[in-house]
N, C-alpha and C positions, 0 to 999 in steps of 0.2 A: 559866263562867270562861274554859273556851278561848275564845270569842268574844274577852274583854275582851285576850287574849292578842294573839291575831288582831290586833286593833284597834291596842294599845301599838306592836306588832313593825311597824306599815305606820309611826305613827307617827315613831318612830327612826329608820328608811328614809326617809321624805320630810325631816324633820328635817335628817340628815346629807347628803343631796343637794342641797338648799336652804345649809347652809352651804359645801359644796365650789362652786356655782356662785355663792355670795356672794362670796367669797375666790376667787376665781378672777377674776369682773370686777375687783376692783381690784389684783390683779396684774397685768393687761394694761394697764387704765388706765394705772398706775406706770408698766410697761416703757415705754408710746407717750408720755407725756410727759417722762419723762426723756431720751428720745430725742430729740422734738422740742426739747429743754432743748441738749444736746452739738449739732445740728444749729445752731441759732444761734450755738452759744459759734463752733464752724468756722467758720462767717461771717461772723467778727469776724479771726478770726486770719491772720497773718501768717506764709504759707509762708516768706518765707524768715529768719524766728528761729527755726523747728522744726531738729531732728536729725533724721539720715535716719529714726528708729524713728520720731519723731513725722511723718514725712512718709509711710511707709507708713500708718500708723494712722492718718491724716487721712482719706487716702482710700480707706480700707476703709472706715469712717465715714461716708466723701461716697456711696460705693455704697450704705448702709443706706438713708441720706437720701435720694436719687435713686432708689430701686427698691425 
């Protein structure tokens, strides 16, 4: 009986780690795709039409896009 409990506990641990890994993979993929979309949008934007705050935010985003 103890053997079955140990096996069940191991299965729960493996399933939890697997779910965490899959969740983290989708999270990072979403962040990467989101950043790429923001960089593409930034490339289309005219700096002359931006406010000072938007220029500062665009500069920060450009640094993320380039580095």
